C-alpha positions in Angstrom: 105.3 128.4 80.8 105.1 125.0 79.2 102.2 123.6 81.3 104.2 120.4 81.8 103.6 118.4 85.0 105.8 115.5 85.7 104.7 112.3 87.4 106.5 110.5 90.2 105.0 107.2 91.1 106.2 104.7 93.7 105.0 101.0 94.0 105.7 99.1 97.2 105.0 95.4 97.8 106.7 92.1 98.5 108.0 89.8 95.8 105.2 88.4 93.7 102.7 91.0 94.8 102.1 92.3 91.3 103.7 95.7 91.9 105.8 95.8 88.7 102.8 94.8 86.6 100.7 97.5 88.2 103.3 100.1 87.7 103.4 99.1 84.0 99.6 99.1 83.6 98.8 102.4 85.4 101.9 104.5 84.5 104.7 103.1 82.3 102.7 102.0 79.3 101.2 105.5 78.9 104.6 106.9 77.8 106.1 106.3 74.4 109.7 107.2 75.4 111.1 105.1 78.1 114.5 104.6 79.8 114.7 101.7 82.2 117.5 101.5 84.7 117.9 97.7 84.8 119.9 96.5 87.7 119.1 92.9 87.4 119.3 92.4 83.6 115.7 91.4 83.4 114.0 93.9 81.2 113.8 91.8 78.1 112.3 88.9 80.1 109.8 91.2 81.7 108.7 92.5 78.4 108.3 89.0 77.0 106.2 88.1 80.1 103.9 91.1 79.5 103.5 90.1 75.9 102.7 86.5 76.8 100.0 87.7 79.3 98.4 89.9 76.7 99.3 93.0 78.7 101.5 94.4 75.9 100.8 94.6 72.2 104.0 93.4 70.6 103.2 94.9 67.3 102.8 98.5 68.5 105.4 98.7 71.3 109.1 99.1 70.7 111.4 96.3 71.5 114.0 96.8 74.3 117.3 98.2 73.2 119.8 97.1 75.9 122.9 99.2 76.5 125.7 98.4 79.0 127.6 101.7 79.4 126.9 105.4 79.5 128.7 105.8 76.1 126.3 103.2 74.6 123.4 105.1 76.2 124.5 108.4 74.6 124.7 106.7 71.2 121.3 105.0 71.7 119.6 108.3 72.7 120.9 110.1 69.7 119.4 107.4 67.5 116.1 107.3 69.5 115.7 111.1 69.2 114.5 110.5 65.6 111.7 108.2 66.7 108.4 108.9 68.5 108.4 105.6 70.4 111.4 103.8 72.0 112.5 101.8 75.0 116.1 101.7 76.1 117.3 99.7 79.1 120.6 100.7 80.8 121.9 97.5 82.2 124.3 98.1 85.1 125.1 96.1 88.3 123.9 97.7 91.6 127.5 98.2 92.7 128.2 100.5 89.7 125.3 102.9 90.5 127.6 105.2 92.5 130.2 105.3 89.7 127.7 106.1 86.9 125.4 108.4 88.9 127.2 111.8 88.2 127.4 111.3 84.4 123.9 109.7 84.2 122.5 112.7 86.0 124.2 115.1 83.6 122.6 113.2 80.7 119.1 113.1 82.2 118.9 116.1 84.5 121.6 118.7 83.4 121.8 122.1 84.9 120.6 124.7 82.5 123.8 126.4 81.1 122.2 129.0 78.8 118.9 130.4 77.5 119.2 128.0 74.5 120.2 124.9 76.5 117.7 122.2 77.2 117.9 118.6 78.4 117.5 115.6 76.1 114.1 114.8 77.8 112.8 118.3 77.2 114.1 118.2 73.6 112.1 115.1 72.7 109.0 116.1 74.7 109.6 114.2 78.0 110.7 110.7 78.9 109.8 108.2 81.6 112.6 106.8 83.7 111.7 103.6 85.5 113.4 101.2 87.9 112.0 98.1 89.7 114.8 98.0 92.2 114.6 101.4 93.8 116.3 100.2 97.0 119.5 99.5 95.0 119.3 102.7 92.9 118.5 105.1 95.7 119.2 103.2 99.0 118.3 104.8 102.2 121.2 106.7 103.7 123.5 105.7 100.8 121.9 107.3 97.8 124.2 109.3 95.5 123.3 113.0 95.6 123.1 113.1 91.8 120.5 110.3 91.8 118.5 112.1 94.4 118.7 115.2 92.2 116.4 113.4 89.6 113.6 113.5 92.2 114.4 116.9 93.5 114.6 118.8 90.2 113.8 116.3 87.4 110.5 118.1 86.7 112.4 121.0 85.2 113.8 118.7 82.7 110.5 116.9 81.9 111.3 113.6 83.6 108.7 111.2 84.8 110.1 108.9 87.5 108.4 105.5 88.1 110.0 103.2 90.7 109.2 100.1 92.7 110.7 98.3 95.8 109.8 95.5 98.1 109.8 97.8 101.2 109.9 101.5 101.5 112.4 101.5 104.5 115.3 100.7 102.1 114.6 103.7 99.8 115.8 107.2 100.4 113.0 109.4 101.9 113.7 112.2 99.4 112.3 109.9 96.7 109.4 108.7 98.8 108.5 112.3 99.6 108.6 113.3 96.0 106.0 110.7 95.0 102.7 112.1 93.6 101.2 108.5 93.5 101.7 105.4 95.6 100.7 101.8 94.8 100.6 99.8 98.0 100.3 96.0 98.2 99.5 93.7 101.1 102.2 93.1 103.6 102.2 92.2 107.3 105.4 94.0 108.1 105.1 96.4 111.0 107.4 99.0 109.5 105.4 99.1 106.3 102.1 99.4 108.3 103.6 102.4 110.1 104.7 104.0 106.9 101.3 104.0 105.4 99.9 105.2 108.7 102.3 108.1 108.5 101.4 108.8 104.9 97.7 108.7 105.5 96.3 107.1 108.7 96.1 103.9 110.7 92.8 103.2 109.0 94.4 103.3 105.6 97.3 101.2 106.8 94.8 98.6 107.9 93.2 98.6 104.5 96.6 97.9 102.9 97.4 95.1 105.3 94.1 93.4 104.5 94.2 93.6 100.7 93.6 90.4 98.7 96.5 89.2 96.7 97.3 91.3 93.6 94.9 94.1 94.7 96.4 97.5 95.5 95.7 100.8 97.2 96.3 103.6 94.8 97.2 106.8 96.8 96.7 110.1 95.0 98.5 112.8 97.1 96.9 115.8 95.4 93.4 114.5 96.1 94.2 113.0 99.5 92.3 109.9 98.3 93.0 106.2 98.1 91.4 104.1 95.3 91.3 100.4 96.1 91.9 98.5 92.9 91.3 94.8 92.1 93.7 92.7 90.1 92.2 94.1 86.9 92.9 97.7 88.2 89.2 98.4 88.6 88.4 100.6 91.7 85.9 99.1 94.1 86.4 101.5 97.1 87.3 105.1 97.3 88.6 106.4 100.7 89.9 109.7 102.0 93.2 109.6 103.9 91.4 109.1 107.2 89.8 105.9 105.8 86.3 107.3 105.3 84.3 106.1 102.3 83.8 108.7 99.6 80.5 108.4 97.7 80.3 106.4 94.6 83.1 104.2 93.2 84.7 106.8 91.1 87.2 105.9 88.4 90.8 106.0 89.4 92.8 109.0 88.1 94.4 108.8 84.6 97.6 110.7 84.9 98.9 111.8 81.6 102.6 111.0 81.2 102.6 112.3 77.7 102.2 116.0 78.6 102.9 118.1 76.7 102.6 115.4 74.1 104.9 116.6 71.5 107.7 114.8 69.8 110.5 117.3 69.2 112.9 117.4 66.2 115.8 115.0 66.4 118.5 117.6 65.8 117.9 119.4 69.1 117.8 116.2 71.0 121.1 115.1 69.7 122.7 118.3 70.9 121.2 117.7 74.3 123.0 114.5 74.9 126.4 116.1 74.5 
């Protein structure tokens, strides 16, 4: 057994709530090998914004390599396999997701064909796949089965999945159910309140609906706890799923997206992209 444990994190909040920045601060920045599925062509601008706000060290973080087809992605991954840190953005329009889903899934989450076979992600020691437009990547009722497969079996291929959307109702429930961690931001929508009530309780849904701007509720499914974080991601309340206060203001969990933390040889990773 490898001891590997993947992370699935899902941030939900209206436009301008800070969900993308929070997903970056709490999860994405922890991983040195990153593939962004960029449906709006905004990844370079987002990176520049993080640099300008001092949230990203430009010197020690890789620049974004943009690719615009799956063939370009394959070539970029073969090159990236020789490096310990990289960030590739696959730029595709939302309308093309269904067309590229089967082949993209074969690249990221292939079925094991033999004892020697392993995925690209496993070959390099795990990668993080992120998307800030989950409602377009895995829309509720219209998600491609191969895209859903990333959430159902991606852990076997050492994939971390980090997604965000403005509302959970537009995202396929398979993906919501797979999440180990939620980041919830203030909204007054009844459907969102009901969702957090179903995940935890009405008391927790009330906490979410009353959050100050840029604060978030950090749900940890394994602990059945909610850490309320300020805009600097510092916890100031810890609640159980019933909304009861839990002792002192413990530090929020620090999930390691680097497990098992090894960068594998480039040769095996090149084979895994074939």
